[in-house]
C-alpha positions as CSV (number, residue, x, y, z in Angstrom):
1,M,31.8,-24.3,23.8
2,S,34.7,-21.8,23.2
3,G,37.1,-20.6,25.7
4,P,36.5,-18.1,28.5
5,I,35.4,-14.6,27.8
6,A,38.4,-12.3,27.8
7,A,39.1,-8.6,27.1
8,L,40.1,-7.6,23.6
9,A,43.7,-6.8,23.0
10,A,44.5,-3.1,22.2
11,G,43.3,-2.3,18.6
12,E,41.5,-5.6,18.2
13,E,37.9,-5.5,16.9
14,L,35.1,-8.1,17.0
15,V,34.3,-7.7,13.3
16,D,36.1,-6.2,10.4
17,P,34.6,-3.1,8.7
18,A,33.4,-4.9,5.6
19,T,31.5,-7.6,7.6
20,F,30.0,-4.9,9.8
21,A,28.8,-2.9,6.8
22,A,27.4,-6.0,5.1
23,F,25.6,-7.1,8.3
24,F,24.1,-3.7,9.1
25,S,23.5,-2.3,5.6
26,N,20.3,-2.7,3.6
27,A,22.2,-2.0,0.4
28,A,23.9,-4.8,-1.6
29,W,27.6,-4.0,-2.2
30,D,29.7,-5.3,-5.1
31,A,33.2,-4.7,-6.3
32,G,32.0,-1.8,-8.5
33,G,30.5,0.2,-5.5
34,P,27.1,0.5,-4.0
35,S,24.0,-0.8,-5.8
36,P,21.3,1.7,-6.8
37,A,19.0,2.6,-4.0
38,P,15.7,0.8,-4.2
39,A,12.6,2.8,-5.1
40,L,10.8,4.0,-2.0
41,P,7.3,2.7,-1.7
42,E,5.9,6.2,-1.7
43,A,7.5,6.8,-5.1
44,E,6.0,3.6,-6.4
45,I,2.5,4.8,-5.4
46,D,3.2,8.1,-7.1
47,G,4.2,6.3,-10.3
48,A,1.4,3.8,-10.3
49,T,-0.3,3.5,-13.7
50,S,-3.7,2.3,-12.4
51,R,-5.8,2.7,-9.3
52,A,-5.5,-1.1,-8.7
53,E,-1.7,-0.8,-8.6
54,A,-1.8,2.3,-6.4
55,T,-4.2,0.6,-4.0
56,R,-2.0,-2.6,-3.8
57,L,1.1,-0.6,-3.2
58,A,-0.6,1.6,-0.5
59,A,-1.8,-1.5,1.3
60,R,1.7,-3.0,1.3
61,L,3.2,0.2,2.6
62,A,0.5,0.6,5.3
63,R,1.2,-2.9,6.5
64,S,4.7,-1.8,7.5
65,F,3.0,0.3,10.3
66,C,0.4,-2.2,11.6
67,D,-0.5,-5.9,11.8
68,A,-3.2,-5.7,9.2
69,C,-4.8,-3.2,6.9
70,A,-7.4,-2.9,4.2
71,V,-8.4,-0.3,1.6
72,F,-12.0,0.4,0.9
73,L,-13.4,2.2,-2.1
74,V,-16.2,4.7,-1.6
75,H,-18.1,5.1,-4.8
76,R,-21.7,5.8,-5.7
77,G,-23.0,5.4,-2.2
78,I,-21.3,2.0,-1.7
79,V,-18.2,1.2,0.5
80,Q,-16.4,-1.9,-0.6
81,G,-13.1,-3.6,0.4
82,I,-10.7,-3.8,-2.5
83,A,-7.3,-4.7,-1.1
84,S,-5.7,-5.9,2.1
85,E,-2.4,-7.0,3.7
86,G,-2.2,-9.1,6.8
87,C,-6.0,-9.9,6.8
88,T,-6.9,-13.6,6.7
89,G,-10.4,-12.8,5.3
90,R,-11.5,-11.5,1.9
91,P,-11.9,-7.7,1.8
92,E,-14.1,-7.8,-1.3
93,T,-16.9,-9.5,0.7
94,A,-17.1,-6.4,2.9
95,I,-19.6,-4.3,0.9
96,F,-22.3,-2.0,2.4
97,P,-24.1,1.3,1.7
98,K,-22.2,4.3,3.0
99,A,-25.5,5.6,4.5
100,M,-25.7,2.7,6.9
101,P,-24.7,3.9,10.4
102,S,-21.2,2.8,11.2
103,V,-17.7,4.2,12.0
104,F,-17.0,3.8,8.3
105,S,-19.9,6.1,7.3
106,G,-18.9,8.5,10.1
107,V,-15.4,8.8,8.6
108,V,-16.9,9.4,5.2
109,T,-19.2,12.1,6.5
110,S,-16.8,13.9,8.8
111,R,-13.6,13.3,6.8
112,E,-12.0,12.7,10.2
113,T,-9.9,9.7,11.3
114,F,-11.6,7.2,13.7
115,R,-9.4,5.5,16.2
116,G,-10.7,3.3,19.0
117,A,-12.2,0.0,20.1
118,P,-14.3,-1.6,17.4
119,P,-18.0,-0.7,17.9
120,E,-20.3,-3.7,18.7
121,R,-22.8,-2.8,16.0
122,V,-23.7,-5.5,13.5
123,L,-22.1,-3.8,10.5
124,E,-18.7,-3.3,12.1
125,R,-18.7,-6.9,13.4
126,R,-19.6,-8.1,9.9
127,V,-16.8,-6.1,8.2
128,L,-14.2,-7.2,10.8
129,R,-15.3,-10.8,10.2
130,A,-15.0,-10.4,6.5
131,L,-11.4,-9.1,7.0
132,G,-10.6,-11.9,9.5
133,R,-9.9,-9.3,12.1
134,E,-12.8,-9.8,14.6
135,H,-10.4,-10.0,17.5
136,A,-8.7,-6.6,16.9
137,R,-8.5,-4.6,20.2
138,E,-8.3,-1.2,18.5
139,I,-9.0,-0.1,14.9
140,A,-8.3,3.0,12.9
141,I,-10.1,4.2,9.8
142,L,-8.5,7.0,7.8
143,P,-10.1,8.9,5.0
144,G,-8.6,9.4,1.5
145,V,-10.0,12.7,0.3
146,V,-10.0,14.0,-3.3
147,G,-11.5,17.4,-3.6
148,S,-14.3,17.5,-1.1
149,R,-15.1,13.7,-1.4
150,V,-13.8,10.7,0.5
151,V,-12.8,8.2,-2.2
152,T,-11.0,5.7,0.0
153,L,-10.9,4.5,3.5
154,L,-7.7,2.9,5.0
155,Y,-8.5,0.4,7.8
156,A,-5.7,-0.6,10.2
157,D,-5.3,-2.6,13.4
158,N,-2.5,-4.1,15.5
159,G,-4.3,-7.3,16.5
160,A,-4.3,-7.5,20.3
161,G,-2.1,-4.5,20.6
162,L,-2.8,-0.8,20.2
163,L,-1.8,1.5,17.3
164,G,0.9,4.0,18.3
165,D,0.6,7.7,17.5
166,S,3.6,7.5,15.1
167,A,2.0,4.6,13.3
168,L,-1.3,6.5,13.0
169,A,0.6,9.5,11.6
170,A,2.4,7.3,9.0
171,L,-0.9,5.6,8.1
172,G,-2.4,9.1,7.6
173,A,0.4,9.9,5.2
174,V,-0.2,6.6,3.3
175,S,-3.9,7.4,3.0
176,A,-3.2,10.9,1.7
177,R,-0.7,9.5,-0.8
178,L,-3.2,7.0,-2.1
179,A,-5.8,9.7,-2.5
180,A,-3.3,11.9,-4.4
181,A,-2.6,8.9,-6.7
182,Y,-6.3,8.4,-7.3
183,E,-6.7,12.1,-8.1
184,R,-3.8,12.0,-10.5
185,L,-5.1,8.9,-12.3
186,I,-8.7,10.3,-12.5
187,L,-7.4,13.6,-14.0
188,A,-5.2,11.7,-16.5
189,R,-8.2,9.5,-17.6
190,R,-10.4,12.6,-18.0
191,S,-7.8,14.5,-20.1
192,A,-7.1,11.4,-22.3
């Protein structure tokens, strides 16, 4: 153990400026100056060259606002999990008709976010089990809208905790960004 705690002498600092900057900075510094800023995850989604890449990047970004998330594709009357982060299960095993009554189909129909306790219906329990999230206290399902259609659903939960309002707003922005990327990629494919 070191000596007793004492007041600093006049002008004495606990750390030098370089150590402070290195400790509290996210940027790597070298003798030539600051390193280039890393690409923001939003910009990566915008620059994705495939829907699979955009989906993977959106799931990774969404995970920074919750314990676990999954992206579902809504296509030709089917809802299917296609990517996840923080889920111990396999999202691709969660596949069901969008017409089947559930909070998922409710979000597709209303284009409104669902936030609340997971319903006790069979379908929701099956989906949560497929994701490995059957013990989630609160879930959120956010629509990704292209034109007038919901093309993706973003599922999120905080495990035993609740999702905060700011986290839900950020997840909404991720969902909208993913939908915009899908729209851009669909239009590019049609014009090719």
